[in-house]
C-alpha positions in Angstrom: 147.4 -79.4 214.3 144.1 -80.8 213.5 145.4 -84.4 214.3 146.4 -82.9 217.8 143.6 -81.5 218.7 141.7 -84.7 217.5 144.2 -87.3 220.0 143.4 -84.3 222.9 140.0 -84.5 222.6 139.9 -88.5 222.5 142.3 -88.8 225.1 139.6 -86.6 227.2 136.7 -88.8 226.2 138.7 -92.2 227.2 139.1 -90.6 230.5 136.0 -89.8 231.1 135.1 -92.9 232.8 138.2 -93.6 234.7 137.3 -90.3 236.3 133.7 -90.8 236.9 134.9 -94.4 238.3 136.2 -92.3 241.5 132.4 -90.9 242.1 130.4 -92.4 244.7 126.8 -92.8 243.2 125.2 -92.4 246.9 121.5 -93.0 245.3 122.6 -96.5 244.1 124.9 -97.0 246.5 122.9 -95.4 250.1 123.5 -96.4 253.9 120.2 -96.4 254.7 117.9 -99.8 254.1 115.0 -97.5 253.0 117.3 -96.2 250.4 118.6 -99.2 249.3 115.4 -100.7 248.8 114.5 -97.6 247.0 117.7 -98.3 244.7 117.1 -101.9 243.9 113.2 -100.9 242.6 115.3 -98.2 240.5 117.2 -101.1 239.2 114.4 -103.8 238.9 112.2 -101.1 236.9 115.2 -100.2 234.4 115.7 -103.7 233.8 111.9 -104.2 233.1 112.1 -101.5 230.6 115.4 -102.9 228.9 113.6 -105.9 228.1 111.9 -103.9 225.2 114.4 -101.0 224.9 117.4 -103.2 223.8 115.9 -105.4 221.6 114.3 -102.5 219.7 117.1 -100.9 219.6 119.5 -104.1 218.1 116.4 -104.9 215.7 116.3 -101.7 214.3 119.5 -101.6 213.7 119.6 -105.2 212.0 116.5 -104.3 209.9 118.3 -101.2 208.7 121.5 -103.2 207.9 119.9 -106.2 206.1 117.0 -104.2 204.3 119.4 -101.9 203.1 119.1 -100.4 199.5 122.9 -101.8 198.1 121.7 -105.6 199.8 120.3 -107.4 196.7 120.0 -110.7 198.6 117.4 -109.5 201.1 113.8 -110.5 201.0 111.7 -107.8 198.9 107.9 -107.9 199.9 106.3 -104.8 199.0 103.0 -106.2 199.8 103.3 -107.5 203.1 101.0 -106.2 205.5 100.5 -108.5 208.1 101.7 -111.1 210.5 99.8 -112.4 213.5 102.8 -114.2 215.3 104.6 -110.6 214.7 101.5 -108.8 216.4 101.4 -111.2 219.2 105.0 -110.7 220.2 104.9 -106.8 219.6 101.8 -106.5 221.9 102.0 -109.1 224.5 105.7 -108.4 225.5 105.1 -105.1 226.3 101.9 -105.9 228.4 103.7 -108.6 230.0 106.3 -105.8 231.4 103.6 -103.3 232.2 101.8 -105.7 234.4 105.3 -106.5 236.5 106.1 -102.9 236.2 102.1 -102.3 238.0 102.5 -105.0 240.5 106.3 -103.8 241.6 105.0 -100.2 241.8 101.9 -101.2 244.0 104.5 -103.4 246.1 106.9 -101.1 246.5 104.7 -97.8 247.4 103.0 -99.6 250.1 105.9 -101.3 251.9 108.0 -97.7 251.3 105.4 -95.3 252.6 107.1 -92.2 254.2 104.2 -92.5 256.8 104.8 -96.3 257.6 106.8 -97.0 260.5 109.6 -99.6 259.6 109.5 -102.8 259.5 113.4 -103.9 259.8 116.4 -102.1 260.3 118.0 -104.1 257.4 117.6 -107.2 255.4 117.4 -109.8 257.9 117.0 -107.9 261.0 113.5 -107.6 261.5 112.4 -104.5 264.0 110.8 -105.5 267.2 107.4 -103.5 267.6 109.0 -102.3 271.6 111.4 -100.8 270.2 110.8 -96.8 270.2 111.7 -94.5 267.1 113.9 -91.4 267.4 111.9 -88.3 267.1 112.9 -85.6 265.2 110.8 -82.3 264.1 112.0 -80.7 261.3 111.6 -76.8 259.9 112.7 -75.7 256.5 113.1 -71.9 256.8 114.3 -69.2 254.9 117.1 -70.7 253.9 118.0 -73.1 256.5 116.9 -76.2 258.2 116.0 -76.2 262.1 116.2 -79.9 263.7 114.3 -80.6 267.2 115.0 -83.4 269.3 112.0 -83.5 271.4 113.1 -86.4 273.7 116.5 -84.7 274.3 115.2 -81.3 274.8 117.7 -79.9 272.2 117.9 -78.7 268.8 119.8 -77.6 266.1 120.2 -75.4 262.8 121.7 -77.1 259.7 123.1 -79.8 261.6 121.7 -83.5 261.8 123.1 -86.3 263.8 121.5 -89.5 264.1 122.1 -92.8 265.8 123.3 -95.7 264.0 120.7 -98.6 263.4 117.4 -96.8 264.8 114.5 -96.1 263.5 114.1 -92.4 263.1 110.9 -90.6 262.6 110.6 -87.4 260.9 107.9 -84.8 261.5 108.3 -82.0 258.8 106.6 -78.5 258.4 107.6 -75.3 256.4 107.9 -71.7 257.7 106.8 -70.2 254.5 106.8 -72.1 251.0 107.1 -75.6 250.2 110.5 -77.5 250.2 111.9 -80.9 250.3 113.6 -82.6 252.7 116.3 -84.8 250.9 119.2 -87.3 252.4 119.7 -89.2 249.6 122.0 -91.8 251.7 119.4 -92.2 253.6 116.0 -92.5 252.1 113.9 -90.7 249.2 113.0 -87.0 249.7 109.8 -85.6 251.2 108.4 -82.5 251.0 107.3 -80.0 253.4 104.6 -77.5 253.6 103.2 -74.2 255.7 100.2 -75.1 257.8 100.9 -78.9 257.2 102.6 -81.6 258.4 104.5 -84.4 256.7 106.0 -87.7 257.7 109.3 -89.8 257.2 110.9 -93.2 258.6 114.1 -94.3 257.6 116.9 -95.3 259.3 121.0 -95.0 258.7 123.0 -98.2 258.9 126.7 -97.2 258.7 128.3 -94.5 260.3 130.2 -91.7 258.6 129.1 -87.9 257.4 126.4 -87.8 254.6 124.7 -84.4 252.8 121.2 -83.3 253.4 119.8 -80.7 251.0 116.7 -79.0 249.8 115.3 -80.6 246.7 112.8 -78.1 245.8 113.3 -74.4 244.7 112.5 -72.1 247.4 114.2 -68.9 246.5 117.6 -66.8 246.6 119.4 -68.8 249.5 118.2 -72.1 248.4 121.9 -73.3 246.8 122.9 -73.0 250.2 120.3 -75.0 252.3 123.1 -77.8 252.4 123.6 -79.7 256.2 125.5 -82.4 257.3 124.5 -85.4 258.7 126.1 -87.7 260.9 125.5 -91.4 261.6 127.1 -92.2 265.0 126.9 -95.1 267.5 124.7 -94.6 271.0 127.7 -93.6 273.0 128.6 -90.7 270.4 125.1 -89.3 269.9 124.8 -89.5 274.0 128.0 -87.6 274.0 126.9 -85.4 271.1 123.6 -84.7 273.0 125.4 -83.7 276.2 127.7 -81.0 273.9 124.5 -79.8 272.5 123.2 -78.9 276.2 125.9 -77.1 277.1 125.6 -74.6 274.2 123.7 -71.9 276.5 121.3 -71.0 273.9 117.5 -71.2 273.9 114.7 -72.4 271.2 111.7 -70.0 272.1 109.2 -68.2 270.1 111.4 -65.0 270.0 114.5 -67.0 268.7 112.2 -68.8 266.1 110.9 -65.9 264.7 114.2 -64.2 264.0 115.6 -67.5 262.5 112.3 -67.6 260.3 114.0 -64.2 258.9 115.7 -64.9 255.5 119.5 -66.0 255.5 121.7 -67.4 253.8 124.9 -69.9 254.7 124.0 -70.0 258.0 126.4 -71.9 260.3 125.7 -74.9 262.4 123.7 -73.6 265.7 123.1 -75.6 268.9 120.0 -74.8 271.4 120.5 -76.4 274.7 117.0 -76.1 275.8 113.4 -75.7 273.9 110.2 -74.0 274.4 107.9 -76.8 274.7 105.3 -77.4 271.7 107.3 -74.8 269.4 107.0 -77.5 266.4 103.2 -77.8 267.0 102.7 -74.1 267.1 105.0 -74.0 263.9 102.8 -76.2 261.7 99.6 -74.3 263.3 101.7 -71.0 262.4 101.0 -69.4 265.5 104.4 -68.7 266.4 104.0 -64.8 266.7 102.0 -63.9 269.8 98.1 -63.1 269.6 97.5 -65.5 266.5 95.6 -68.5 267.3 96.4 -71.8 266.2 94.9 -73.4 263.4 94.4 -76.6 265.0 92.4 -74.4 267.4 90.5 -72.7 264.6 89.4 -76.0 263.3 88.6 -77.8 266.5 86.4 -74.7 267.1 84.8 -74.7 263.7 84.1 -78.5 264.0 82.5 -78.0 267.5 80.5 -75.2 266.1 78.8 -77.0 262.8 79.2 -80.3 264.3 81.3 -81.7 262.1 79.6 -81.0 259.0 80.9 -78.3 256.8 81.5 -75.7 259.1 83.1 -73.0 257.4 86.1 -71.1 259.2 84.7 -67.7 259.0 81.3 -68.4 260.4 82.3 -68.6 263.8 81.8 -65.9 265.4 84.4 -66.1 268.6 87.0 -66.8 265.8 86.2 -63.6 263.3 84.4 -61.1 265.2 81.8 -59.4 263.5 82.9 -60.8 259.7 79.5 -61.4 257.9 78.9 -65.2 256.9 80.3 -66.7 253.7 78.1 -66.3 250.7 77.5 -70.1 250.7 76.1 -70.5 254.3 73.4 -67.5 253.4 69.8 -68.0 252.2 68.6 -66.5 248.8 66.4 -63.9 250.9 70.0 -62.8 252.9 72.0 -63.0 249.2 69.2 -60.7 247.7 69.6 -60.3 244.0 71.6 -58.1 241.7 71.6 -57.4 237.5 72.3 -60.6 235.6 75.3 -59.8 233.2 74.2 -62.8 230.6 71.0 -61.3 230.6 69.5 -60.8 227.0 70.2 -57.3 226.0 68.6 -55.2 223.3 70.1 -54.9 220.0 73.1 -52.4 219.7 72.8 -49.4 218.3 73.5 -48.7 214.4 72.1 -49.9 211.3 73.5 -51.9 208.5 74.0 -49.1 206.3 77.1 -48.4 205.1 78.7 -45.1 205.7 75.9 -44.3 208.3 77.3 -41.9 211.1 75.2 -44.4 213.5 77.9 -46.9 213.1 81.0 -44.9 214.2 80.6 -46.4 217.5 79.5 -49.9 218.7 79.6 -49.8 222.7 76.8 -49.9 224.8 76.8 -48.0 227.9 75.4 -50.5 231.2 72.6 -49.1 233.1 74.5 -48.4 236.6 73.2 -49.2 239.8 70.8 -46.8 241.9 74.3 -46.2 244.4 76.4 -45.3 241.5 74.0 -42.5 240.1 75.2 -39.1 238.9 78.3 -41.1 237.5 80.1 -41.3 234.1 78.4 -44.3 231.9 80.9 -47.4 231.7 81.9 -48.1 228.5 81.6 -51.7 227.2 82.5 -53.3 223.6 
């Protein structure tokens, strides 16, 4: 019986690589040039690190075998303690690898900066400076994704369609909590944050359907924040835009506020028209009527303070009768108050053991005048 269980376990172990062989490791086999460069960076970094890891593992096994207790032919040198040549190898090899990794990281982080417009569509296909990128505005909602196409005047929820071999400039923000926009086949993940805008430049070079997701936990519905990403040719993209324009829905402030409410497993939704500047208002957190946008508030504060550190709550027309921040007040305006760390008189009690004066070692803080008549606060 035990032999049969062992054979079954061995068969499962041996079948594992064959089963995994059918998996598509999209991160290492992406469909976009940016993701392909990132995959090559992972391989290069891993190769450089293996230059140290593999020899160390091999030498560890070799030394353990050669200098085992039963091997009487191995050299025994209990007084050996130093080798200049060995020290040079031990320190120089890792140092050279760290220098190579540092140079590789420096170059790649600038080349693959998500804020930086693309210089090429693919290897050997430079991007002309006159080529206009497709702009898509992305808002992470609870728990779904909103995509706005300002040039086409349409919007979608949980559906992203991109033209193949065209640079896409994503402008991203969040409605409530921090999230992460991630399409592994296209590029690395970029965070979305409320009240802030992040950017990502990317391209898809192959047609097909890929998966997009949220890569940062954001609450109960996080697991369902997946969306399809379709890469189509120019004719297919134009056809999709025409179909979206027949959806009949309008994305305005009222619709956005409904979408903003938490919901899970939301199917794809299309909007034929989009209210102007809706994304900018989402970034400024002023979709709701009556709220002032952060961009306007900051602009007015800069004008009021001349751009030299004016505080937001020091603008009377923005904050009404709210008092100035304490950091902007003069010492005369601040006044004074009892200092909690000032020297205090000796605590009550004596050094005599058993004295009744030592039954309590708390002191009563003197109360300010407005609190006169209230019971003193015991302080240990």
